[in-house]
ZALUM-476603 format. One line per field, with one value per residue (C-alpha): residue number from 1; z, x, y. Coordinates in steps of 0.02 Angstrom, whole numbers, plus 50000, padded with zeros to 5 digits. Example, Ala and Ser with C-alpha at 12.3 -4.5 7.8 and 13.67 -1.06 7.14 Angstrom:
2
num: [1;2]
pz: [50390;50357]
px: [50615;50684]
py: [49775;49947]
This chain:
487
num: [1;2;3;4;5;6;7;8;9;10;11;12;13;14;15;16;17;18;19;20;21;22;23;24;25;26;27;28;29;30;31;32;33;34;35;36;37;38;39;40;41;42;43;44;45;46;47;48;49;50;51;52;53;54;55;56;57;58;59;60;61;62;63;64;65;66;67;68;69;70;71;72;73;74;75;76;77;78;79;80;81;82;83;84;85;86;87;88;89;90;91;92;93;94;95;96;97;98;99;100;101;102;103;104;105;106;107;108;109;110;111;112;113;114;115;116;117;118;119;120;121;122;123;124;125;126;127;128;129;130;131;132;133;134;135;136;137;138;139;140;141;142;143;144;145;146;147;148;149;150;151;152;153;154;155;156;157;158;159;160;161;162;163;164;165;166;167;168;169;170;171;172;173;174;175;176;177;178;179;180;181;182;183;184;185;186;187;188;189;190;191;192;193;194;195;196;197;198;199;200;201;202;203;204;205;206;207;208;209;210;211;212;213;214;215;216;217;218;219;220;221;222;223;224;225;226;227;228;229;230;231;232;233;234;235;236;237;238;239;240;241;242;243;244;245;246;247;248;249;250;251;252;253;254;255;256;257;258;259;260;261;262;263;264;265;266;267;268;269;270;271;272;273;274;275;276;277;278;279;280;281;282;283;284;285;286;287;288;289;290;291;292;293;294;295;296;297;298;299;300;301;302;303;304;305;306;307;308;309;310;311;312;313;314;315;316;317;318;319;320;321;322;323;324;325;326;327;328;329;330;331;332;333;334;335;336;337;338;339;340;341;342;343;344;345;346;347;348;349;350;351;352;353;354;355;356;357;358;359;360;361;362;363;364;365;366;367;368;369;370;371;372;373;374;375;376;377;378;379;380;381;382;383;384;385;386;387;388;389;390;391;392;393;394;395;396;397;398;399;400;401;402;403;404;405;406;407;408;409;410;411;412;413;414;415;416;417;418;419;420;421;422;423;424;425;426;427;428;429;430;431;432;433;434;435;436;437;438;439;440;441;442;443;444;445;446;447;448;449;450;451;452;453;454;455;456;457;458;459;460;461;462;463;464;465;466;467;468;469;470;471;472;473;474;475;476;477;478;479;480;481;482;483;484;485;486;487]
pz: [45608;45530;45654;45611;45763;45809;46001;46058;46221;46353;46400;46551;46660;46584;46710;46757;46841;46866;46891;46977;46994;47154;47105;47101;47237;47387;47470;47602;47511;47654;47768;47808;47736;47571;47456;47339;47176;46998;46989;47145;47072;46943;46997;46952;46788;46756;46597;46637;46459;46462;46515;46659;46654;46576;46611;46742;46740;46846;46937;46951;47018;47158;47214;47233;47321;47456;47464;47585;47560;47435;47412;47222;47232;47236;47183;47358;47417;47307;47388;47534;47479;47601;47743;47637;47547;47655;47640;47456;47392;47493;47360;47232;47292;47313;47120;47106;47019;46948;46949;47026;46934;47044;47014;47153;47208;47159;47278;47454;47387;47344;47425;47323;47218;47200;47419;47409;47532;47512;47638;47733;47770;47607;47543;47710;47639;47474;47557;47640;47487;47421;47555;47555;47391;47382;47532;47391;47258;47142;47068;47073;46911;46947;46840;46901;46843;46802;46788;46919;46979;47136;47119;47184;46989;46920;47016;47017;46823;46754;46762;46620;46504;46606;46578;46734;46792;46709;46858;46991;46895;46886;47077;47115;47009;47068;47223;47169;47092;47243;47376;47262;47192;47189;47246;47088;46924;46825;46793;46665;46647;46593;46592;46433;46375;46215;46346;46345;46187;46282;46406;46605;46639;46556;46544;46729;46626;46663;46459;46461;46434;46257;46098;46012;45912;46065;46165;46041;46042;46224;46240;46107;46210;46362;46294;46236;46416;46460;46340;46396;46581;46542;46432;46591;46717;46596;46589;46777;46788;46711;46800;46967;46930;46798;46821;46820;46663;46612;46493;46398;46406;46241;46261;46116;45969;45841;45712;45530;45359;45303;45157;45044;44958;44962;45058;45205;45183;45203;45353;45440;45433;45464;45632;45686;45629;45785;45914;45883;45867;46085;46048;45895;46005;46170;46064;45942;46018;45899;45825;45652;45491;45463;45613;45558;45402;45547;45653;45508;45456;45631;45683;45835;45855;45976;46096;46109;46220;46138;46203;46193;46047;46098;46287;46169;46088;46243;46364;46242;46359;46374;46317;46267;46350;46319;46338;46249;46245;46089;45914;45801;45601;45525;45376;45254;45259;45422;45378;45494;45655;45821;45977;46143;46214;46321;46270;46092;45962;45827;45706;45727;45675;45609;45646;45790;45971;46135;46297;46408;46386;46218;46193;46046;46080;45966;46033;45852;45860;46017;45907;45774;45875;45947;45768;45718;45880;45856;45689;45705;45869;45909;46066;46215;46254;46365;46392;46542;46533;46464;46550;46550;46649;46700;46816;46922;47037;47197;47154;47275;47341;47384;47237;47076;46907;46798;46649;46512;46601;46592;46412;46360;46438;46384;46197;46231;46307;46149;46046;46116;46111;45963;45929;46016;45900;45779;45855;45955;46099;46253;46433;46526;46568;46700;46681;46700;46884;46988;47129;47092;47073;47045;46846;46792;46659;46770;46934;46970;47077;46981;46808;46889;46811;46936;47009;47198;47215;47316;47413;47378;47260;47170;47359;47435;47542;47600;47722;47582;47637;47493;47388;47240;47100;46969;46862;47024;47038;46862;46817;46981;46849;46708;46787;46867;46691;46607;46501;46464;46543;46486;46517]
px: [59966;59866;59816;59748;59838;60005;60098;60152;60232;60304;60183;60060;60176;60348;60479;60588;60742;60914;61036;61197;61270;61326;61504;61512;61398;61405;61557;61556;61641;61674;61546;61381;61461;61468;61609;61744;61697;61756;61739;61840;61985;62039;62136;62110;62187;62348;62281;62110;62070;62091;61987;62086;61912;61992;62153;62169;62302;62306;62458;62404;62224;62335;62394;62228;62156;62300;62274;62140;62153;62047;62168;62192;62020;61911;61762;61779;61734;61605;61520;61470;61288;61274;61278;61196;61050;60888;60987;61035;60832;60739;60847;60815;60627;60648;60696;60538;60622;60477;60614;60789;60911;61000;61108;61112;61278;61293;61398;61294;61200;61306;61459;61563;61439;61411;61329;61146;61108;61112;61175;61024;61098;61164;60966;60901;61004;60931;60747;60793;60828;60692;60578;60661;60616;60428;60411;60413;60330;60517;60489;60664;60724;60852;60997;61040;61215;61317;61498;61538;61532;61572;61764;61767;61685;61841;61952;61854;61782;61864;61676;61568;61708;61628;61446;61431;61410;61240;61177;61259;61195;60999;61019;61058;60900;60782;60821;60776;60615;60554;60602;60561;60387;60276;60415;60540;60441;60575;60724;60878;60980;61170;61219;61297;61304;61393;61535;61573;61662;61819;61839;61869;61741;61588;61656;61728;61875;62033;62115;62275;62398;62300;62313;62187;62099;62080;62029;61891;61850;61826;61737;61590;61588;61574;61422;61334;61315;61282;61122;61066;61065;60987;60846;60843;60797;60671;60572;60605;60527;60377;60325;60388;60295;60202;60152;60358;60437;60607;60732;60917;61018;61145;61294;61227;61375;61278;61385;61391;61500;61630;61584;61445;61565;61468;61611;61630;61406;61447;61602;61471;61331;61455;61501;61325;61283;61409;61333;61133;61176;61172;60993;60957;60990;60893;60743;60728;60780;60885;61070;61057;61129;61245;61396;61374;61499;61579;61622;61696;61809;61886;61894;61766;61675;61533;61502;61292;61211;61035;60899;60997;60907;60751;60804;60847;60669;60571;60663;60671;60633;60491;60599;60753;60834;61019;61148;61173;61292;61383;61408;61580;61608;61658;61755;61834;62007;62097;62098;62003;62053;61996;61936;61879;61708;61591;61675;61721;61844;61784;61816;61785;61655;61701;61512;61505;61610;61659;61667;61827;61849;61839;61641;61573;61394;61258;61084;60987;61083;60985;60815;60887;60953;60765;60694;60825;60777;60593;60584;60698;60631;60437;60460;60443;60635;60711;60852;60927;61104;61116;61248;61391;61538;61645;61736;61621;61703;61633;61603;61653;61472;61464;61364;61415;61336;61318;61270;61346;61257;61078;61132;61155;61028;60919;60960;60953;60773;60719;60787;60669;60521;60540;60571;60384;60317;60403;60296;60429;60367;60466;60450;60563;60731;60855;61006;61152;61260;61119;61230;61430;61494;61666;61678;61662;61795;61943;61904;61904;61796;61844;61747;61546;61396;61291;61154;61225;61374;61486;61644;61757;61905;62002;62119;61952;61969;61824;61689;61542;61426;61288;61270;61131;61198;61124;61033;60957;60833;60835;60796;60661;60533;60581;60504;60375;60308;60356;60457;60389;60477;60661;60688]
py: [60552;60717;60865;61027;61083;61068;61116;61267;61228;61108;60978;60989;60872;60906;60838;60982;60949;60901;60773;60704;60513;60436;60458;60625;60706;60573;60554;60421;60313;60174;60230;60096;59936;60008;59908;60019;60074;60065;60249;60264;60198;60305;60461;60633;60714;60794;60887;60969;60935;60777;60646;60516;60406;60264;60260;60112;59959;59816;59917;60069;59962;59919;60054;60142;59987;60033;60207;60211;60415;60520;60627;60569;60485;60643;60531;60446;60626;60691;60827;60766;60726;60562;60682;60844;60776;60845;61004;60965;60916;61043;61174;61067;61093;61254;61262;61197;61029;60898;60770;60735;60615;60525;60353;60217;60177;59963;59949;60017;59900;59766;59773;59676;59612;59454;59447;59335;59446;59652;59793;59823;60016;60048;60009;60138;60280;60263;60247;60414;60492;60443;60504;60657;60690;60638;60765;60870;60833;60761;60605;60518;60450;60316;60272;60107;60102;60257;60215;60136;59935;59864;59847;59655;59613;59712;59576;59402;59437;59589;59677;59676;59566;59407;59341;59292;59473;59470;59381;59464;59645;59589;59511;59688;59756;59621;59696;59879;59842;59739;59898;60027;59968;60111;60237;60256;60309;60312;60171;60179;60044;60099;60261;60329;60150;60183;60249;60055;60073;60153;60060;60049;60164;60078;59896;59914;59768;59821;59789;59919;59760;59709;59770;59890;59737;59632;59815;59809;59632;59632;59780;59755;59590;59644;59766;59626;59574;59748;59742;59541;59615;59785;59670;59560;59705;59789;59636;59615;59788;59801;59630;59666;59862;59849;60046;60104;60135;60091;60179;60164;60299;60357;60493;60594;60603;60716;60754;60829;60806;60904;60970;60924;60770;60608;60526;60663;60624;60432;60467;60558;60447;60294;60388;60409;60239;60190;60317;60245;60065;60064;60135;60045;59860;59944;60020;59900;59762;59677;59734;59816;59737;59855;59815;59655;59731;59844;59660;59587;59711;59724;59591;59576;59388;59419;59254;59224;59096;59034;59145;59310;59375;59327;59429;59585;59576;59547;59677;59837;59988;60098;60266;60330;60433;60539;60679;60806;60922;60970;60937;60889;60860;60726;60693;60579;60622;60668;60857;60937;61004;60903;60941;60871;60840;60741;60558;60625;60659;60728;60887;61090;61189;61348;61385;61356;61424;61307;61327;61332;61139;61163;61078;61151;61245;61169;61227;61193;61016;60968;61018;60903;60762;60774;60736;60592;60519;60536;60475;60332;60259;60337;60325;60443;60545;60619;60746;60697;60760;60953;61102;61206;61155;61337;61420;61507;61634;61706;61880;62034;62022;61863;61789;61679;61785;61660;61720;61623;61469;61552;61605;61425;61332;61470;61411;61229;61273;61346;61184;61090;61172;61224;61025;61003;61099;60983;60847;60764;60667;60758;60684;60802;60882;60867;60996;60907;60920;61014;61042;61065;60906;60796;60806;60632;60667;60725;60711;60898;61026;61166;61127;61175;61147;61190;61318;61296;61313;61200;61265;61152;61151;61025;60967;60932;61093;61208;61223;61122;61278;61299;61440;61493;61546;61680;61551;61452;61591;61615;61409;61415;61565;61448;61314;61384;61459;61277;61346;61491;61647;61621;61807]
């Protein structure tokens, strides 16, 4: 649409804040009737640069069930938000948060996942958390399923591999929408839904005994069940609470061609399509044609029930949220050095620096992603994860001087502002791990993202004392100025 003017900065009402996940912060894993979750049976990694989140077999699962401690399973203890939520939310308010993205632990509400009545103690906990947020004018942005589900649904259904899980999930979502009508304005169905192509963390299905082809068949079928469940949840939300908005959430895997050679450009395009497939389904409401070729060539044949495609069309999301940490390059040949990343293994870009974990830092890539998303989907966008994991140390003066984090965030916020000037409709920004938490990929504590330091080491030792880092005061200033003061 033509205009003689252009945006000059972040819009009024922009949702500045931070993000966490229940299984990484809450703790209280066996309190008040909560059931065991899939996240709480994943062992901590032995190599901190290699994610362990999908290394689950039937044997390791049984070992985890028999082990009633948190020694090898740090997500059971988190950083004890379950008992510190008032203190933590007060600190978020001190920074000036407009929004706090958090997730609900499904197994707090339905401990086994298949009950007909919810656990009132679990609902009451979130009643209290949301009340504390509203006390300070903070809008909760709630992820319904963030890398976890009741473990019982793995044992009985093999997670999302079974269509039966759709009914269990939508019973859970209906309870949430009714309970929190007028309390929660912003919902997300599945965190980083594309993670389901990597296995257990996304699907809740144990498939380690299958061949690669069989695994891909199971995972894409599980994803179809998740897509249908998400569409039903969208329709429920719109019916029960018409004033609420509900979005999808993607782990963005922005990639570039290694060279101008058309075969590299096509290889990068294919990787991009395999990433955007998920948002194509959830935002556009149908499977994109390019996936038909991918499915045929990879021996994948989806089972759909009558009405599924209608549900996908009727259950399109209101906005698109995503995580953004890094980018990679793609080559048609296997001649580029590989680097690790958020769920990704891609080519190393010689023009970019990397974090201590090997994640390539690319602020301009965020502007590129925002423009591509806006051009493709024309729905409001929400950056709900972005941040720098680092080994923060307490200095001699008792403070944490994390200038490197400030630099990282400043560069990304600058590029978001440029994207808004480009015409992108961006509704908010919640940095990942606003308080230090247990790593999703490695279950370590040493990889810290927060503005708030938590005194706890990788073995769970420490006082759990909360300490403001230098970035705390900096982000407070950023929010107060609506993104204008980044110095």
